[in-house]
C-alpha positions as CSV (number, residue, x, y, z in Angstrom):
1,M,-41.9,3.2,-12.6
2,P,-44.4,4.5,-10.1
3,E,-44.6,8.3,-9.8
4,F,-43.6,8.3,-6.1
5,L,-40.3,6.6,-7.0
6,R,-39.7,8.6,-10.2
7,T,-40.2,12.1,-8.7
8,P,-37.5,12.2,-6.0
9,F,-34.9,11.3,-8.6
10,A,-36.1,13.6,-11.4
11,E,-33.6,16.3,-10.6
12,G,-30.6,14.1,-10.9
13,P,-28.1,14.3,-13.8
14,P,-29.3,12.4,-16.9
15,L,-27.0,9.4,-17.1
16,D,-27.1,6.4,-19.4
17,P,-27.2,3.2,-17.2
18,A,-25.2,1.3,-19.8
19,G,-22.6,4.0,-20.0
20,V,-22.3,4.3,-16.2
21,S,-21.9,0.6,-15.9
22,V,-19.1,0.5,-18.5
23,R,-17.3,3.3,-16.9
24,L,-17.4,1.7,-13.4
25,I,-16.2,-1.6,-14.9
26,A,-13.3,0.3,-16.6
27,A,-12.5,2.0,-13.3
28,A,-12.4,-1.4,-11.6
29,L,-10.1,-2.9,-14.2
30,L,-7.7,0.1,-14.0
31,G,-7.9,0.0,-10.3
32,A,-7.0,-3.7,-10.4
33,G,-4.1,-2.7,-12.6
34,V,-2.9,-0.1,-10.0
35,A,-3.1,-2.8,-7.3
36,F,-1.1,-5.2,-9.6
37,V,1.6,-2.5,-10.1
38,Y,1.7,-1.9,-6.4
39,R,2.2,-5.6,-5.6
40,K,5.0,-5.9,-8.2
41,T,6.9,-2.8,-7.2
42,R,6.8,-3.3,-3.5
43,H,8.6,-6.0,-1.5
44,H,6.0,-8.7,-0.6
45,T,6.7,-8.3,3.1
46,E,5.7,-4.6,2.9
47,V,2.3,-5.2,1.2
48,P,-0.6,-5.1,3.7
49,P,-3.2,-7.7,2.6
50,T,-6.1,-5.2,2.4
51,F,-4.2,-2.3,0.7
52,P,-4.5,-3.6,-2.9
53,V,-8.2,-4.2,-2.4
54,T,-8.5,-0.6,-1.1
55,L,-6.9,0.7,-4.3
56,V,-9.4,-1.1,-6.5
57,L,-12.4,0.1,-4.4
58,L,-11.0,3.7,-4.4
59,S,-10.9,3.7,-8.2
60,V,-14.5,2.6,-8.5
61,L,-15.9,4.9,-5.8
62,I,-14.1,7.9,-7.1
63,A,-15.5,7.1,-10.6
64,M,-19.0,7.0,-9.0
65,V,-18.5,10.3,-7.2
66,T,-17.2,12.0,-10.3
67,Q,-20.3,10.9,-12.3
68,V,-22.6,12.0,-9.5
69,I,-21.1,15.5,-9.4
70,G,-21.0,16.0,-13.1
71,N,-21.0,19.8,-13.7
72,N,-23.0,20.6,-10.7
73,V,-20.9,22.9,-8.4
74,A,-23.4,22.8,-5.5
75,R,-23.4,19.0,-5.6
76,A,-19.6,19.0,-5.5
77,F,-19.5,21.2,-2.4
78,S,-22.1,19.0,-0.8
79,L,-20.1,15.8,-1.4
80,V,-16.9,17.4,-0.1
81,G,-18.7,18.4,3.1
82,A,-20.2,14.9,3.5
83,L,-16.9,13.2,2.9
84,A,-15.1,15.5,5.3
85,I,-16.7,13.8,8.2
86,V,-15.1,10.5,7.4
87,R,-12.1,9.8,9.5
88,F,-9.6,6.8,9.2
89,R,-7.5,5.6,12.1
90,T,-5.1,3.6,9.9
91,V,-2.1,5.7,8.9
92,V,-0.4,5.1,5.5
93,R,3.0,3.8,6.4
94,D,5.0,5.0,3.5
95,T,4.9,8.0,1.1
96,E,5.0,5.6,-1.8
97,D,1.8,4.0,-0.5
98,T,0.3,7.5,-0.5
99,A,1.3,8.0,-4.1
100,F,-0.5,4.8,-5.1
101,V,-3.6,6.0,-3.3
102,I,-3.5,9.2,-5.3
103,F,-2.8,7.0,-8.4
104,A,-6.0,5.1,-7.8
105,V,-8.0,8.2,-7.1
106,V,-6.9,10.0,-10.3
107,V,-7.5,7.0,-12.5
108,G,-11.1,6.7,-11.1
109,M,-11.7,10.4,-11.5
110,A,-10.5,10.3,-15.1
111,V,-12.8,7.4,-15.9
112,G,-15.7,9.0,-14.1
113,A,-15.2,12.2,-16.1
114,Q,-15.4,10.1,-19.3
115,D,-11.8,10.8,-20.3
116,L,-10.6,7.3,-21.1
117,V,-7.5,8.5,-23.0
118,V,-6.2,10.4,-19.9
119,S,-7.0,7.4,-17.6
120,I,-5.3,4.8,-19.9
121,A,-2.3,7.0,-20.8
122,G,-1.8,8.1,-17.2
123,F,-2.0,4.5,-16.0
124,I,0.6,3.3,-18.6
125,I,3.1,6.1,-17.9
126,A,2.7,6.0,-14.1
127,S,3.0,2.2,-14.0
128,A,6.2,2.4,-16.2
129,V,7.7,5.0,-13.9
130,A,6.8,2.9,-10.8
131,F,8.6,-0.1,-12.3
132,L,11.7,2.0,-13.3
133,V,12.2,3.6,-9.9
134,R,11.1,0.7,-7.7
135,P,13.5,-0.1,-4.8
136,R,16.2,-2.5,-5.6
137,T,16.4,-5.9,-3.9
138,M,19.1,-7.2,-1.7
139,T,20.6,-10.6,-2.5
140,A,21.6,-13.1,0.2
141,A,25.2,-13.3,-1.1
142,A,25.6,-9.5,-0.8
143,A,24.1,-9.5,2.7
144,A,26.4,-12.3,3.8
145,A,29.5,-10.5,2.4
146,D,28.9,-7.1,4.0
147,G,26.5,-7.7,6.8
148,F,23.2,-5.9,7.3
149,T,21.0,-4.1,9.8
150,I,17.7,-5.7,10.8
151,H,14.9,-3.7,12.4
152,V,12.3,-5.6,14.4
153,R,9.1,-4.1,15.9
154,V,7.2,-6.1,18.6
155,G,4.3,-5.4,20.8
156,S,5.0,-3.7,24.1
157,G,3.9,-6.9,26.0
158,H,6.7,-9.0,24.4
159,S,10.4,-9.2,25.0
160,V,12.4,-8.6,21.8
161,E,15.2,-11.0,22.8
162,K,12.9,-13.8,23.9
163,L,10.6,-13.5,20.9
164,A,13.0,-12.8,18.0
165,G,16.4,-13.7,19.4
166,P,16.3,-17.4,18.6
167,T,15.2,-16.8,15.0
168,L,17.9,-14.1,14.5
169,D,20.6,-16.4,15.9
170,E,19.4,-19.1,13.5
171,F,19.9,-16.9,10.5
172,I,22.7,-14.4,11.3
173,T,26.0,-14.5,13.1
174,G,27.8,-11.9,15.0
175,R,24.6,-10.3,16.1
176,Q,24.9,-6.9,17.9
177,L,22.2,-4.7,19.3
178,L,22.5,-1.2,17.8
179,S,19.5,0.5,19.3
180,M,16.2,0.0,21.1
181,K,13.3,2.4,21.5
182,T,9.6,2.6,22.0
183,A,7.2,3.3,19.1
184,R,3.5,4.0,18.5
185,Q,3.2,6.0,21.7
186,G,4.6,3.2,23.8
187,M,2.5,0.4,22.3
188,A,5.5,-1.2,20.6
189,V,9.3,-1.6,20.9
190,D,11.7,-1.1,18.0
191,A,15.0,-2.9,18.1
192,S,17.9,-2.7,15.5
193,F,20.5,-5.4,15.2
194,Q,23.6,-5.8,13.0
195,G,25.1,-9.0,11.8
196,Q,26.0,-11.2,8.9
197,L,23.9,-13.9,7.2
198,R,24.9,-17.4,8.0
199,A,26.1,-19.7,5.2
200,G,23.1,-21.2,3.4
201,A,20.6,-18.8,5.0
202,N,18.2,-16.7,3.0
203,V,17.2,-13.1,3.7
204,E,13.7,-13.6,2.5
205,E,13.2,-16.7,4.6
206,L,14.5,-14.7,7.6
207,V,11.8,-12.0,7.1
208,K,9.1,-14.6,6.6
209,T,10.0,-16.5,9.7
210,L,10.1,-13.4,11.9
211,N,6.7,-12.3,10.5
212,R,5.1,-15.5,11.5
213,L,6.0,-15.0,15.1
214,E,3.1,-13.8,17.2
215,G,3.9,-10.4,18.5
216,V,6.1,-9.3,15.7
217,Q,4.5,-6.3,14.0
218,E,7.1,-5.2,11.5
219,V,10.5,-6.4,10.0
220,E,12.9,-4.4,7.9
221,I,16.3,-5.3,6.6
222,T,18.6,-2.6,5.3
223,R,22.2,-2.5,4.0
224,P,24.2,0.6,3.3
225,R,25.6,-0.3,-0.1
226,R,25.8,-2.6,-3.2
227,F,22.2,-3.4,-4.0
228,E,21.4,-5.6,-7.0
229,P,20.1,-3.6,-10.0
């Protein structure tokens, strides 16, 4: 390598290229595992399409950062200062999503620190806990028996009744408006309805149909009791 290319990087930490590559690949695989666990423990209607990809990239990037820092305290403070200027406009919607972000970060950090045992053991145990405590699902039969509450969020330029009303009436009976309020600093409208599922209708299909409507930003169905284990 020419001297003018070798000199600027002479002060960097001595790293084995093969070892670095293996660790980054391991971080990517474990990050993909975190994304898989996230998909399986969250209801599919709650999974943003880009969030699992973000978890994989976070694991790889944190593994890179950890290897760059090494044992150099000055480099650690420099990277913290550089990363502090990054600002994200997207807010994590749920505390469980935040936990998965931390999950991906810690896995990547453990791999970057060359502690494979901690990364694998932590991944296995955290994944097992995520599956054990994941939210229980609601069956259509239970919803039809006791009724449920459905929350719909639409953009401020749309009418909740005109946009979602026909679909709601197609799937539920005895629909009653419980509440309506603005959200996201007036950029959206939240409406809550109560009703019972029609015979032969499906809760999952109701959510999918509402999500396909242009202008609907979020759909949530809740029921106060008797969830399936």
